[in-house]
N, CA, C and O of each residue as an XYZ file, in Angstrom:
424
protein
N       6.049     -5.186    -12.092
C       6.319     -6.414    -11.384
C       7.451     -7.154    -12.075
O       7.589     -7.141    -13.299
N       8.228     -7.777    -11.268
C       9.286     -8.629    -11.786
C       8.730    -10.040    -11.922
O       8.101    -10.550    -10.996
N       8.957    -10.672    -13.069
C       8.503    -12.036    -13.291
C       9.711    -12.957    -13.312
O      10.756    -12.623    -13.871
N       9.555    -14.106    -12.701
C      10.631    -15.088    -12.639
C      10.247    -16.320    -13.458
O       9.070    -16.540    -13.744
N      11.239    -17.114    -13.830
C      11.036    -18.261    -14.707
C      10.075    -19.292    -14.122
O       9.401    -19.997    -14.873
N      10.002    -19.390    -12.825
C       9.137    -20.390    -12.196
C       7.692    -19.915    -12.057
O       6.888    -20.581    -11.404
N       7.351    -18.778    -12.659
C       5.999    -18.248    -12.600
C       5.745    -17.325    -11.419
O       4.685    -16.708    -11.320
N       6.709    -17.234    -10.534
C       6.558    -16.359     -9.374
C       6.766    -14.911     -9.816
O       7.409    -14.632    -10.828
N       6.204    -14.009     -9.030
C       6.357    -12.585     -9.302
C       6.739    -11.872     -8.018
O       6.472    -12.352     -6.916
N       7.366    -10.719     -8.183
C       7.739     -9.879     -7.043
C       7.495     -8.425     -7.429
O       7.613     -8.047     -8.595
N       7.156     -7.629     -6.438
C       6.935     -6.213     -6.712
C       8.268     -5.472     -6.766
O       9.281     -5.948     -6.251
N       8.249     -4.323     -7.386
C       9.472     -3.529     -7.497
C       9.477     -2.390     -6.479
O      10.283     -1.466     -6.583
N       8.585     -2.456     -5.506
C       8.527     -1.450     -4.442
C       9.361     -1.959     -3.269
O       9.254     -3.122     -2.878
N      10.187     -1.084     -2.717
C      11.039     -1.503     -1.596
C      10.425     -1.089     -0.256
O       9.577     -0.199     -0.189
N      10.870     -1.746      0.786
C      10.443     -1.394      2.139
C      10.906      0.027      2.492
O      10.234      0.723      3.252
N      12.045      0.456      1.949
C      12.532      1.821      2.206
C      11.569      2.853      1.635
O      11.312      3.880      2.263
N      11.037      2.583      0.448
C      10.085      3.508     -0.151
C       8.816      3.585      0.705
O       8.288      4.672      0.939
N       8.336      2.448      1.163
C       7.161      2.425      2.031
C       7.486      3.140      3.340
O       6.617      3.780      3.932
N       8.733      3.033      3.790
C       9.165      3.707      5.005
C       9.035      5.221      4.916
O       8.844      5.882      5.937
N       9.135      5.779      3.721
C       8.952      7.223      3.543
C       7.500      7.599      3.847
O       7.238      8.610      4.500
N       6.565      6.784      3.374
C       5.151      7.017      3.681
C       4.934      6.887      5.185
O       4.248      7.708      5.793
N       5.520      5.853      5.777
C       5.386      5.633      7.220
C       5.937      6.828      8.004
O       5.322      7.275      8.973
N       7.077      7.332      7.589
C       7.682      8.482      8.257
C       6.795      9.713      8.192
O       6.638     10.426      9.183
N       6.212      9.962      7.018
C       5.311     11.114      6.883
C       4.054     10.920      7.731
O       3.507     11.882      8.271
N       3.609      9.688      7.841
C       2.437      9.412      8.674
C       2.773      9.620     10.152
O       1.954     10.148     10.905
N       3.964      9.209     10.567
C       4.383      9.400     11.962
C       4.505     10.884     12.305
O       4.223     11.287     13.434
N       4.924     11.693     11.336
C       5.069     13.134     11.561
C       3.753     13.889     11.380
O       3.701     15.102     11.580
N       2.689     13.173     11.003
C       1.381     13.799     10.861
C       1.134     14.476      9.529
O       0.139     15.185      9.377
N       2.015     14.278      8.560
C       1.827     14.903      7.248
C       0.862     14.118      6.372
O       0.240     14.672      5.466
N       0.741     12.818      6.651
C      -0.213     11.959      5.952
C      -1.013     11.186      6.989
O      -0.505     10.870      8.065
N      -2.272     10.879      6.662
C      -3.104     10.067      7.534
C      -3.256      8.692      6.894
O      -3.901      8.536      5.856
N      -2.641      7.692      7.545
C      -2.675      6.332      7.030
C      -3.129      5.413      8.158
O      -2.583      5.448      9.261
N      -4.129      4.596      7.868
C      -4.600      3.650      8.874
C      -3.620      2.486      8.979
O      -2.947      2.137      8.009
N      -3.551      1.899     10.155
C      -2.564      0.849     10.415
C      -2.723     -0.368      9.508
O      -1.720     -0.933      9.071
N      -3.948     -0.786      9.213
C      -4.114     -1.958      8.358
C      -3.660     -1.675      6.928
O      -3.244     -2.589      6.217
N      -3.737     -0.414      6.506
C      -3.262     -0.037      5.169
C      -1.741     -0.020      5.149
O      -1.121     -0.476      4.188
N      -1.143      0.506      6.210
C       0.325      0.528      6.296
C       0.862     -0.905      6.257
O       1.863     -1.182      5.596
N       0.200     -1.796      6.957
C       0.588     -3.202      6.952
C       0.485     -3.786      5.539
O       1.352     -4.549      5.112
N      -0.578     -3.423      4.819
C      -0.750     -3.899      3.449
C       0.354     -3.362      2.540
O       0.858     -4.087      1.682
N       0.735     -2.088      2.724
C       1.827     -1.514      1.932
C       3.100     -2.338      2.102
O       3.768     -2.670      1.123
N       3.430     -2.664      3.349
C       4.631     -3.461      3.602
C       4.494     -4.876      3.031
O       5.468     -5.435      2.527
N       3.308     -5.450      3.104
C       3.084     -6.778      2.521
C       3.310     -6.757      1.013
O       3.896     -7.686      0.456
N       2.850     -5.710      0.362
C       3.049     -5.586     -1.092
C       4.541     -5.435     -1.405
O       5.029     -6.009     -2.378
N       5.258     -4.676     -0.596
C       6.703     -4.501     -0.824
C       7.444     -5.830     -0.658
O       8.439     -6.069     -1.342
N       6.972     -6.690      0.240
C       7.621     -7.984      0.497
C       7.128     -9.099     -0.416
O       7.597    -10.231     -0.299
N       6.202     -8.814     -1.314
C       5.535     -9.854     -2.097
C       6.509    -10.612     -2.996
O       7.275    -10.016     -3.754
N       6.461    -11.943     -2.891
C       7.140    -12.850     -3.810
C       6.303    -14.117     -3.834
O       6.425    -14.970     -2.954
N       5.454    -14.235     -4.844
C       4.542    -15.362     -4.922
C       3.882    -15.343     -6.292
O       4.318    -14.611     -7.182
N       2.840    -16.138     -6.468
C       2.059    -16.134     -7.698
C       1.001    -15.036     -7.605
O       0.405    -14.818     -6.550
N       0.780    -14.357     -8.715
C      -0.257    -13.323     -8.779
C      -1.144    -13.630     -9.982
O      -1.173    -12.884    -10.960
N      -1.859    -14.736     -9.886
C      -2.649    -15.214    -11.014
C      -3.792    -14.282    -11.394
O      -4.111    -14.153    -12.576
N      -4.413    -13.631    -10.419
C      -5.556    -12.773    -10.728
C      -5.169    -11.303    -10.907
O      -6.028    -10.486    -11.239
N      -3.918    -10.952    -10.698
C      -3.438     -9.591    -10.939
C      -3.745     -8.586     -9.849
O      -3.516     -7.391    -10.037
N      -4.261     -9.039     -8.706
C      -4.584     -8.101     -7.622
C      -3.351     -7.388     -7.093
O      -3.391     -6.185     -6.835
N      -2.269     -8.112     -6.932
C      -1.055     -7.507     -6.393
C      -0.476     -6.515     -7.400
O       0.034     -5.462     -7.017
N      -0.556     -6.847     -8.662
C      -0.048     -5.937     -9.693
C      -0.836     -4.619     -9.702
O      -0.257     -3.543     -9.859
N      -2.158     -4.715     -9.533
C      -2.977     -3.494     -9.466
C      -2.653     -2.688     -8.214
O      -2.559     -1.461     -8.269
N      -2.483     -3.372     -7.089
C      -2.134     -2.674     -5.844
C      -0.773     -2.000     -5.976
O      -0.579     -0.875     -5.516
N       0.167     -2.698     -6.610
C       1.496     -2.115     -6.808
C       1.413     -0.835     -7.633
O       2.105      0.139     -7.333
N       0.577     -0.826     -8.665
C       0.429      0.362     -9.510
C      -0.150      1.527     -8.703
O       0.282      2.669     -8.860
N      -1.121      1.236     -7.844
C      -1.709      2.290     -7.012
C      -0.675      2.828     -6.019
O      -0.572      4.039     -5.826
N       0.075      1.946     -5.403
C       1.093      2.379     -4.443
C       2.184      3.172     -5.155
O       2.708      4.141     -4.605
N       2.520      2.771     -6.355
C       3.522      3.499     -7.144
C       3.058      4.938     -7.378
O       3.861      5.866     -7.280
N       1.756      5.136     -7.692
C       1.218      6.497     -7.884
C       1.292      7.293     -6.581
O       1.619      8.480     -6.591
N       0.987      6.639     -5.466
C       1.086      7.304     -4.162
C       2.526      7.738     -3.921
O       2.778      8.875     -3.520
N       3.468      6.835     -4.163
C       4.889      7.148     -3.957
C       5.348      8.291     -4.862
O       6.123      9.148     -4.436
N       4.875      8.307     -6.099
C       5.245      9.393     -7.018
C       4.823     10.744     -6.449
O       5.581     11.712     -6.515
N       3.623     10.810     -5.892
C       3.139     12.066     -5.306
C       3.897     12.414     -4.029
O       4.199     13.581     -3.782
N       4.201     11.408     -3.222
C       4.955     11.651     -1.978
C       6.332     12.208     -2.305
O       6.763     13.189     -1.700
N       7.029     11.587     -3.263
C       8.377     12.036     -3.615
C       8.370     13.373     -4.345
O       9.373     14.087     -4.346
N       7.237     13.719     -4.971
C       7.116     15.019     -5.622
C       6.755     16.112     -4.608
O       6.737     17.297     -4.940
N       6.471     15.700     -3.376
C       6.135     16.661     -2.336
C       4.676     17.091     -2.352
O       4.298     18.052     -1.681
N       3.861     16.383     -3.117
C       2.440     16.723     -3.221
C       1.652     15.862     -2.227
O       1.019     14.876     -2.608
N       1.701     16.247     -0.958
C       1.073     15.454      0.102
C      -0.450     15.425     -0.018
O      -1.079     14.427      0.336
N      -1.041     16.496     -0.508
C      -2.502     16.536     -0.632
C      -2.988     15.486     -1.636
O      -3.935     14.751     -1.353
N      -2.349     15.414     -2.798
C      -2.722     14.417     -3.811
C      -2.416     13.011     -3.305
O      -3.189     12.083     -3.541
N      -1.288     12.851     -2.608
C      -0.940     11.551     -2.040
C      -2.001     11.119     -1.037
O      -2.372      9.946     -0.994
N      -2.494     12.057     -0.231
C      -3.532     11.738      0.752
C      -4.822     11.295      0.066
O      -5.485     10.365      0.524
N      -5.171     11.956     -1.023
C      -6.370     11.560     -1.780
C      -6.219     10.136     -2.308
O      -7.161      9.346     -2.239
N      -5.051      9.807     -2.830
C      -4.810      8.463     -3.347
C      -4.808      7.421     -2.226
O      -5.305      6.310     -2.407
N      -4.252      7.782     -1.077
C      -4.243      6.867      0.072
C      -5.671      6.622      0.547
O      -6.032      5.488      0.862
N      -6.483      7.670      0.601
C      -7.875      7.519      1.026
C      -8.644      6.609      0.076
O      -9.435      5.776      0.517
N      -8.418      6.763     -1.206
C      -9.069      5.921     -2.206
C      -8.620      4.465     -2.055
O      -9.436      3.545     -2.102
N      -7.322      4.274     -1.875
C      -6.765      2.928     -1.690
C      -7.343      2.280     -0.426
O      -7.667      1.092     -0.419
N      -7.467      3.072      0.632
C      -7.983      2.572      1.909
C      -9.405      2.062      1.757
O      -9.718      0.959      2.204
N     -10.262      2.846      1.136
C     -11.657      2.430      0.976
C     -11.777      1.201      0.081
O     -12.560      0.296      0.371
N     -11.011      1.162     -1.001
C     -11.031     -0.003     -1.880
C     -10.582     -1.248     -1.131
O     -11.226     -2.294     -1.212
N      -9.479     -1.134     -0.405
C      -8.952     -2.276      0.333
C      -9.941     -2.736      1.399
O     -10.176     -3.936      1.543
N     -10.521     -1.803      2.146
C     -11.454     -2.158      3.215
C     -12.687     -2.853      2.644
O     -13.178     -3.818      3.230
N     -13.188     -2.375      1.512
C     -14.371     -2.979      0.898
C     -14.100     -4.364      0.328
O     -15.035     -5.147      0.161
N     -12.847     -4.686      0.027
C     -12.485     -6.006     -0.482
C     -12.385     -7.042      0.629
O     -12.416     -8.245      0.371
N     -12.267     -6.574      1.858
C     -12.146     -7.492      2.986
C     -13.490     -8.135      3.301
O     -14.546     -7.550      3.058
N     -13.434     -9.345      3.843
C     -14.644     -9.992      4.318
C     -15.108     -9.337      5.615
O     -14.409     -8.499      6.185
N     -16.280     -9.725      6.065
C     -16.875     -9.110      7.257
C     -15.979     -9.306      8.480
O     -15.745     -8.361      9.233
N     -15.480    -10.520      8.681
C     -14.622    -10.776      9.850
C     -13.322     -9.987      9.761
O     -12.850     -9.450     10.763
N     -12.746     -9.917      8.571
C     -11.503     -9.167      8.390
C     -11.747     -7.673      8.597
O     -10.882     -6.976      9.126
N     -12.905     -7.179      8.188
C     -13.232     -5.769      8.415
C     -13.326     -5.479      9.906
O     -12.884     -4.426     10.367
N     -13.896     -6.403     10.653
C     -14.026     -6.213     12.093
C     -12.670     -6.240     12.788
O     -12.473     -5.568     13.800
N     -11.739     -7.016     12.244
C     -10.407     -7.136     12.848
C      -9.440     -6.059     12.376
O      -8.394     -5.857     12.993
N      -9.775     -5.356     11.280
C      -8.871     -4.351     10.708
C      -8.624     -3.231     11.706
O      -9.559     -2.675     12.282
N      -7.353     -2.909     11.899
C      -6.971     -1.818     12.801
C      -7.064     -0.510     12.042
O      -6.169     -0.168     11.270
N      -8.156      0.228     12.262
C      -8.393      1.464     11.524
C      -7.824      2.681     12.242
O      -8.112      3.816     11.862
N      -7.021      2.452     13.276
C      -6.348      3.576     13.946
C      -5.299      4.155     13.012
O      -4.735      3.446     12.179
N      -5.045      5.431     13.154
C      -4.047      6.093     12.323
C      -2.656      5.802     12.834
O      -2.450      5.624     14.034
N      -1.703      5.753     11.922
C      -0.297      5.657     12.287
C       0.102      7.019     12.846
O      -0.028      8.030     12.157
N       0.578      7.057     14.064
C       1.018      8.337     14.642
C       1.701      8.113     15.954
O       2.140      9.069     16.593
């Protein structure tokens, strides 16, 4: 994470990098649910306070996913995406879980 003098932080993940995951999901090489894809883009756009470190932890997980995607190891990337998906879904409240779009990107 990048830290700024005013206490704000930003992630070092770009929308282009997330776009690679999106592209693989559109081609059917990865299975990513829509609410997770939205979260990936939100993390890439993050510029705010991260007092509890949740965004920093999410960034680290996404970074591992990206490392596997760029290494061409789609199976390991899929395992990491599945783990991230379940963790993210379980962190949501009941109403947010009901509203989450669990359809696959395709």
